[in-house]
TITOR-495941 format. One record per residue: residue number from 1; residue in one letter; x, y, z of N, C-alpha, C in turn. Coordinates in steps of 0.001 Angstrom, whole numbers. Example, Ala and Ser with C-alpha at 12.3 -4.5 7.8 and 13.67 -1.06 7.14 Angstrom:
BEGIN
num_residuo_nxx_nyy_nzz_caxx_cayy_cazz_cxx_cyy_czz
1_A_13190_-5690_7800_12300_-4500_7800_13200_-3300_7800
2_S_12850_-2250_7080_13670_-1060_7140_12900_30_7870
***
This chain:
BEGIN
num_residuo_nxx_nyy_nzz_caxx_cayy_cazz_cxx_cyy_czz
1_M_173936_112587_78788_173012_112795_77523_172472_113423_77716
2_Y_170978_114599_76769_170145_115411_76670_169097_114049_76404
3_K_167875_114288_77326_166725_114398_77383_165380_114831_76692
4_F_164855_114068_76134_163754_114364_75325_162348_113318_75196
5_F_161369_113712_75410_159927_113424_75283_159013_112784_73603
6_A_159222_111365_73329_159004_111914_71984_157416_111120_72082
7_N_156835_111572_71094_155169_111676_70674_154988_110389_69681
8_K_155524_109462_69126_155726_108794_67967_156495_107363_68053
9_L_156727_106371_68228_157787_105153_67976_156586_104503_66939
10_E_157576_104303_65761_157503_103386_64863_158742_102647_63649
11_D_158766_101129_64000_159821_100445_63194_161267_100995_64024
12_G_161499_101287_65206_162424_101403_65630_162939_102712_65955
13_I_162103_103690_65752_162225_105023_65562_161069_106066_66080
14_F_161933_107055_67231_161540_107604_67929_160976_109044_67141
15_Y_159679_110051_67212_159820_110909_66581_159200_111708_67595
16_F_159041_112659_67285_159097_114102_68057_158376_115508_67788
17_S_157378_116487_68619_156715_117374_68344_157531_118504_67240
18_D_157007_119380_67362_157257_120505_66467_158260_121474_67359
19_E_158547_121053_68280_158713_122489_69757_160072_121562_69825
20_I_160331_120430_70556_161527_119889_70869_162205_119461_69506
21_Q_161641_119590_67885_163095_119569_67020_163493_120471_66883
22_K_162764_122474_67569_163488_123555_67579_164325_123411_68471
23_H_164686_122452_69294_165657_122160_69951_167250_121123_69489
24_F_166290_120033_68994_167700_119419_67722_168160_120818_67262
25_K_167563_121601_66719_168744_122525_65178_169135_123624_66144
26_V_168712_124009_67542_169953_125176_68044_170742_124024_68553
27_L_170524_122552_69265_171785_122194_69529_172789_121727_68787
28_R_172224_121063_67277_173173_121727_66051_173880_119495_66001
29_F_172058_118753_66457_173111_117128_66818_172989_116627_65305
30_N_174222_115741_65577_174225_115255_64276_173999_113199_64711
31_K_175043_112517_65148_174695_111337_65341_174993_111326_67020
32_E_174544_112242_68056_174736_112319_69329_173614_110864_69780
33_N_173910_110166_70611_173436_109230_71659_172161_110189_72795
34_I_171144_110272_72627_170395_110578_73597_169293_109764_74445
35_I_168473_109841_75462_167986_109177_75774_166211_110270_76106
36_V_165218_108902_75494_164194_109892_74475_163348_109069_75415
37_N_162392_109712_75991_161193_109139_77156_159980_108959_76642
38_Y_159300_108020_75902_157965_107521_75857_157428_105972_76231
39_E_155647_106912_76637_154858_106453_77836_155440_105484_78918
40_N_156359_106299_79229_156659_106610_80763_158060_105287_80667
41_K_158806_104944_79583_159857_104450_80184_160681_105100_79192
42_F_162452_105171_79844_162986_105588_78513_164008_104641_78074
43_Y_164465_105128_76757_165324_104599_76276_166711_105059_75367
44_E_167944_104430_75679_168683_105196_74865_168936_105102_73033
45_C_168914_106159_72919_168981_106062_71301_169494_106767_70285
46_Q_169786_106774_69185_171052_107466_68163_170536_108494_67662
47_F_170271_110249_67509_169541_111088_66623_169757_110562_65251
48_V_169421_110816_64542_168860_110585_62757_168809_111751_63000
49_F_169500_112328_61880_169245_113749_61467_168051_113846_60424
50_P_167117_114585_60521_167432_115821_60900_166124_116237_62323
51_N_165181_114497_62114_163948_115034_63442_164089_113498_64428
52_S_164448_113011_64067_164027_111789_64483_165884_110783_64840
53_A_165135_109934_65842_165833_109477_66965_165795_107314_66595
54_K_167195_107104_66507_166757_105491_66548_166667_104985_67809
55_L_166021_103843_67864_166284_102884_69367_167258_102097_69145
56_V_167942_102035_70934_169584_101582_70933_169159_100931_71898
57_K_168509_100609_73356_168223_100126_73655_167557_100985_75096
58_E_166334_99739_75777_165476_100087_76899_166332_100372_77895
59_L_166224_101824_79497_166994_101708_79857_165992_101569_81183
60_D_166622_100547_82169_165942_100827_83581_165860_101745_84144
61_I_165526_102528_84280_165483_103679_85275_163196_104251_85032
62_N_163398_104570_87113_162143_104727_87130_162593_106074_88647
63_N_162068_107004_88025_162151_108655_88505_161030_108427_89279
64_E_159992_108329_89361_158562_107927_90096_158706_107675_91370
65_L_158086_108511_92854_157307_107612_94014_157127_106708_93666
66_D_157281_106148_94965_156718_104612_94497_154931_104790_95415
67_Y_155031_106030_95279_153480_106021_96011_152817_107433_94898
68_K_151503_107388_94779_150734_108636_94780_150375_109563_95103
69_L_151185_110565_94961_150852_111947_96119_150543_112921_94867
70_C_149280_113724_95384_148441_114669_94263_148547_115712_95627
71_V_147948_116869_94089_148188_117804_95330_147266_118907_94490
72_A_146873_119839_94902_145358_120620_94905_146031_121970_94814
73_I_145915_122333_93590_145803_124234_93689_145404_125545_93503
74_P_145005_125970_94408_143282_127139_94086_143812_127816_92985
75_L_142887_128498_92549_143103_129581_90872_143900_131171_91624
76_I_145589_131014_92206_145940_132015_92196_146601_132569_91028
77_K_147220_134329_91683_147709_134651_90578_148841_133818_89521
78_Q_148466_134694_87994_149038_133413_86888_150374_132988_88057
79_N_151067_134843_87288_152500_133770_87957_152946_132807_89230
80_H_152217_133338_90359_152411_132563_91353_151691_130585_91052
81_F_151172_130608_90113_150033_129231_89953_151364_128634_89219
82_E_151977_129019_88288_152699_128716_87820_154585_127712_88234
83_I_154488_128884_89133_155856_128274_90005_155596_127195_91118
84_A_154246_127457_91402_153277_125823_92407_153081_124540_91030
85_L_153035_125109_89886_152855_123547_89129_154177_123137_88414
86_Q_155606_123888_88322_156926_123254_88283_157280_123138_89236
87_K_156774_123193_90434_157374_122833_91873_156946_121152_92512
88_A_155481_121670_91867_154905_120183_92277_155462_119208_91869
89_V_155500_118944_89503_156107_118431_89172_157206_118119_89382
90_E_158266_118874_89598_159527_118424_90271_160015_117666_91186
91_L_159084_117880_92205_159038_117230_93607_157973_115985_93087
92_G_157123_115387_92548_156786_114024_92329_155241_114028_92468
93_A_154798_114862_92051_153172_115125_92139_152463_114095_90862
94_Y_152034_113507_91427_151039_112173_90336_150145_112810_89586
95_E_149441_113530_90037_148355_114124_89680_148118_116141_90359
96_I_147350_116839_88835_147453_118279_89882_146008_118198_89562
97_Y_145370_118617_90295_144026_119336_90410_144109_120440_91214
98_V_142737_121499_90053_142676_122565_91010_141408_123267_91025
99_F_141007_124167_91880_140277_124621_92475_139934_125847_92228
100_Q_138621_126413_93131_137917_127625_93605_136990_127556_94750
101_S_137619_128197_95349_137259_128066_96588_136507_129712_96986
102_Q_136167_129930_98520_135059_131162_98957_135957_132829_98559
103_Y_137699_132375_98923_138859_133783_98797_139366_133782_98140
104_V_138910_132781_96909_139629_133326_95302_139699_134034_94937
105_D_140469_134720_94295_140390_136012_93813_139155_135876_91700
106_K_138284_136342_91896_137854_136121_90495_138050_136510_89623
107_S_139219_137566_89811_140562_137911_88598_140755_136610_88174
108_N_141048_136361_88585_142260_134623_88069_141209_133555_87479
109_L_140109_133653_87516_139024_132458_86797_139695_132434_85614
110_N_140124_132641_85228_140541_132493_82987_141555_130929_82899
111_F_140875_130244_83324_141784_128896_83650_141348_127933_82744
112_D_141049_128331_81210_140502_127453_80210_141966_128863_79106
113_S_141815_129795_79270_142463_130438_78469_144027_130122_78482
114_K_144833_129809_79789_145842_129394_79807_146072_127870_80115
115_K_145308_127227_79622_145355_125490_80286_146775_125085_79295
116_Q_146875_125646_78195_147952_125087_76843_148897_125277_77050
117_R_149341_126996_78191_150460_126889_79147_150542_126460_80368
118_Y_149795_126328_81030_150224_125310_82215_150497_123656_81856
119_E_150220_123686_80942_150293_121883_80268_152204_122178_80076
120_K_152314_122945_79475_153726_123372_78275_154792_123405_79623
121_I_154379_123998_80702_154515_124135_82086_155494_123446_82787
122_I_154095_121932_82570_154696_120735_83303_155039_120025_82125
123_F_155024_119657_81160_155809_119601_80300_157718_119139_80412
124_E_157575_120877_80803_159137_120639_80091_159507_121053_81729
125_A_159101_121029_82913_159246_120371_84526_159847_119190_83985
126_C_158627_118166_83789_158649_116477_83456_160706_116216_82717
127_Q_160801_116945_81401_161784_116977_80811_162516_117156_81491
128_Q_162573_118592_82090_164011_118653_83283_164496_117894_84137
129_S_163313_117847_85382_163462_117233_86541_163275_115348_86205
130_F_163921_114898_85096_163752_113324_84152_162632_112391_84954
131_R_161458_113083_84865_160322_112444_85927_160187_111280_84022
132_N_159201_110347_84214_158945_109081_83938_157322_109323_83217
133_Y_157024_109843_84346_155704_110046_83818_155238_111852_84391
134_I_154137_112318_82889_153535_113753_83130_152894_113880_83673
135_P_152634_114427_85271_151064_114306_85864_149774_115144_84749
136_R_148961_114950_84751_147723_115295_84521_147171_116596_85154
137_L_146649_117522_84390_146099_118495_85160_144254_118530_84489
138_H_144083_118467_85856_142551_118878_85739_141874_119944_85957
139_D_140792_119882_85308_140304_121282_85031_139271_121684_86509
140_P_139844_123197_86961_138916_123161_88368_137348_122571_88649
141_I_137465_122428_89805_136164_121977_90470_136268_122859_91786
142_S_134916_122772_92579_134709_123416_93857_135506_122961_95069
143_F_135177_123437_95802_135824_123269_96897_135535_122485_97836
144_S_134392_121920_97437_133191_120496_98389_133463_119577_97106
145_E_133850_120050_95972_134266_118456_94919_135042_118113_95659
146_L_136334_118823_96066_137424_118109_96104_137799_118056_97526
147_C_136865_118067_98079_137337_117446_99570_136513_115711_99681
148_V_136106_115967_98740_135209_114305_98482_135287_113307_97197
149_L_136929_113729_96918_137242_113201_96012_137297_111767_96181
150_D_137739_110586_95914_138163_109617_95740_139652_109062_96447
151_I_140447_110094_97257_141745_109635_97475_141692_109419_99117
152_K_142058_108577_99532_142018_108110_100430_142556_109038_101931
153_N_143756_109909_101176_144208_110529_102415_144585_112110_102555
154_K_144054_112571_102672_143350_114375_102049_143941_115043_103234
155_V_145242_115988_103241_145469_116805_103905_145534_118282_104192
156_L_145055_119753_104551_145335_120729_103896_145940_121443_104868
157_A_146435_122462_104528_147385_123606_105043_147101_124623_105070
158_Y_146595_124646_106424_146066_126159_107253_146178_126412_108046
159_E_146357_128051_108045_147011_128888_109533_146688_128995_111059
160_N_145434_128283_111162_145295_128815_112348_145084_127166_112919
161_K_145851_126087_112082_145293_124974_112681_146335_125481_113870
162_K_146428_124391_115142_147599_124710_116141_148385_123245_115862
163_N_148541_122269_115169_149354_121344_115529_150250_121194_114361
164_N_151219_120943_114016_152275_120940_112203_152069_119357_111918
165_E_151104_118574_112792_151740_116671_112134_151400_117394_111160
166_L_152041_116322_110147_152101_115952_108652_151337_114528_108245
167_I_150746_113804_107695_150664_112766_107599_151557_111281_107300
168_K_151735_110756_108236_152581_109906_107516_152613_108530_106573
169_D_151224_108511_106030_150960_107333_105463_151082_108152_103986
170_C_151876_108059_102925_151471_108358_101612_150905_107865_100957
171_Q_150239_106794_101180_150085_105909_99987_148404_107085_100003
172_D_148479_106860_98370_147253_108007_97928_146960_109043_98304
173_A_147848_109765_98431_147031_111161_98848_147378_112241_98529
174_L_146680_113377_98641_146305_115041_98241_146925_116262_99751
175_I_147638_116452_98983_148012_117882_99529_146710_119094_98957
176_I_146492_120227_99779_145670_121057_99775_146780_122191_100000
177_V_146850_123347_99087_146957_124316_99622_145620_125664_99433
178_G_145828_127243_100287_144675_127642_100004_145322_129221_99474
179_P_144475_129679_98788_144421_131401_97941_145115_132201_98944
180_E_145333_133241_98235_145289_133905_98649_144786_134797_100066
181_G_144011_134722_99929_142675_135213_101739_142439_134092_101757
182_G_143305_132509_101947_143268_131908_103065_141052_131035_103042
183_F_141410_129866_103528_140206_129879_103708_139385_129880_104623
184_S_138164_130379_104289_136911_130401_105215_136499_129334_106259
185_Q_135657_129593_108105_136102_128205_109091_135097_127498_108408
186_Q_133641_127479_107583_132838_127538_106615_133550_125892_105830
187_E_134064_126726_105264_134904_125579_103997_136524_124538_105377
188_I_136677_125268_106469_137372_124376_107301_136468_123179_107973
189_D_135284_123234_108036_134255_122344_109142_133933_121710_108160
190_Y_133700_121587_106625_133326_121229_105591_134109_120038_105628
191_A_135518_120856_105493_136880_119279_105059_136842_118776_106289
192_I_137015_119066_107548_137038_118466_108685_135602_117456_108567
193_S_134511_117588_107782_133959_116652_108496_134039_115849_106688
194_C_134410_116074_106566_134676_114742_104934_135982_114280_105769
195_N_136680_114021_106575_137795_113354_107181_138889_113774_105900
196_V_139152_115719_106313_140360_116096_105328_140993_116186_106687
197_Q_142368_115989_106760_143015_116437_107791_143962_117925_107835
198_V_143494_118619_108803_143747_119567_108703_144987_120363_109550
199_V_146410_120085_109392_147171_121272_109518_147513_122254_109523
200_S_148571_122691_110794_149634_124242_110229_151155_123912_110426
201_L_151579_124794_109094_152940_124308_108372_154032_124821_109188
202_T_153843_126238_109390_154769_127114_109944_154008_128033_110760
203_K_154944_128418_111417_154536_129497_112791_154161_130961_112187
204_T_154570_130703_110505_154787_132353_109974_153117_131937_108692
205_I_152925_132961_108289_152128_132521_106636_152791_132653_105362
206_L_152357_130885_104849_153283_130987_103865_152463_131396_102411
207_R_152859_131364_101530_152376_131914_99838_151815_130199_99461
208_A_150917_130700_98363_150100_128917_98544_151453_127944_97794
209_E_152804_128071_97134_153609_128106_96354_154450_127350_97095
210_T_154770_128360_98407_155257_128474_98953_155288_126787_99960
211_A_153932_126810_100463_152853_125566_100927_153398_124462_100588
212_L_153642_124862_99374_153027_123455_98569_154067_122529_97851
213_I_155399_123405_98326_156791_123288_97935_157166_122079_99518
214_Y_156870_123316_100831_156951_122293_101910_156197_121055_101892
215_M_155324_121057_101979_154260_119778_101936_155162_118480_100910
216_L_155369_118949_99927_155656_117602_99248_157153_117490_99522
217_S_157982_118312_99888_159446_118313_100933_159328_117506_102084
218_K_158106_117464_103110_158330_116315_104045_157571_115301_103432
219_L_156733_115082_102536_156407_113653_102538_156926_113045_101566
220_N_157906_113860_101105_159079_112901_99614_159754_111955_100133
***
């Protein structure tokens, strides 16, 4: 069955955004049964022409991880940033932090003008991957602010670190990948002083989005 996120429930009828209603027109629904996600729960529904769905029953579906695994993505080139967002959502990220560090390319600092597009990518990735929960995309913060977030376990990928042991405790964890220019030694020293675990992932240097996928898959 097709899966859609609803934005309103009233008297047993689900209603959808204009964007999703366009999908209904393309798919030419009549009385098909569909699965609806509303407020992190799934429901089997019957489509009601032209743009709503009648609740049939609640479904016992939970596709979320058993723990909150957050990610921190630097302000990298837009196409790479979008790939990182999509893969983070597909692999279960609960919250997505965005940060600026010393070697971030200043031409990438146009987050506000693109945030709506980024949130659409997150939404579509949630719908495609059958997520219960839509991750929150935070506004950019500094690297120093990132290091002191109130998250129990923080692990940072750094190519010059000699060990490759990832954290074993995934409860309340944040994984951090660097920008195209990497991290400065000063930033690494500061992260370590904030009890951030610094690890090396592979013998080769990975792009930010590749490092993110690698770390999420290891911790998943």
